[in-house]
C-alpha positions in Angstrom: -16.4 30.0 34.7 -13.3 28.6 33.1 -13.8 25.1 34.5 -17.2 24.9 32.8 -15.5 25.0 29.4 -12.6 22.7 30.1 -14.5 19.4 30.2 -16.5 19.9 27.0 -13.4 21.0 25.1 -11.4 17.9 26.3 -14.3 15.6 25.2 -14.5 17.2 21.8 -10.7 17.0 21.4 -10.7 13.3 22.3 -13.6 12.6 20.0 -11.7 14.3 17.1 -8.6 12.2 17.9 -10.6 9.0 17.9 -12.3 9.8 14.6 -8.9 10.7 13.1 -7.5 7.5 14.4 -10.4 5.5 12.8 -9.9 7.3 9.5 -6.2 6.5 9.5 -6.8 2.9 10.4 -9.4 2.6 7.6 -6.9 4.2 5.1 -4.2 1.7 6.1 -6.7 -1.2 5.7 -7.8 0.0 2.3 -4.2 0.4 1.2 -3.4 -3.1 2.3 -6.4 -4.5 0.5 -5.5 -2.6 -2.7 -1.9 -3.8 -2.5 -3.1 -7.5 -2.1 -5.5 -7.2 -5.1 -2.9 -5.5 -7.3 -0.3 -8.1 -6.5 -2.8 -10.9 -7.1 -3.7 -9.4 -10.5 0.0 -9.0 -11.4 0.8 -12.5 -10.4 -2.0 -13.9 -12.5 -0.7 -12.0 -15.6 2.8 -13.6 -15.3 3.4 -16.7 -17.3 6.0 -19.3 -16.6 8.6 -19.5 -19.4 10.8 -22.5 -20.0 14.1 -22.1 -21.8 16.1 -24.9 -23.3 19.8 -25.2 -24.4 20.2 -23.4 -27.7 17.3 -21.0 -27.2 18.0 -17.4 -27.8 15.6 -15.6 -25.5 15.1 -11.9 -26.0 16.9 -9.9 -23.3 15.6 -6.4 -22.5 19.2 -5.1 -21.9 22.5 -5.1 -23.8 25.8 -5.9 -22.4 27.1 -2.5 -23.5 25.1 -0.9 -20.7 27.3 -2.7 -18.2 30.6 -1.6 -19.7 
């Protein structure tokens, strides 16, 4: 009687493991795609700045914070 239940339970357990694995792989893939798109958007928003001798660029920190 016990052997009748062993095989179906193992099959169900393996099926659940496979679906969980697929869900995890999909999540990793979606995270990778999101990261690539976010990085691309961020990189497009950056602008190249040129500084010349004598320019006084605004710095977002003060030297007092390093003392």
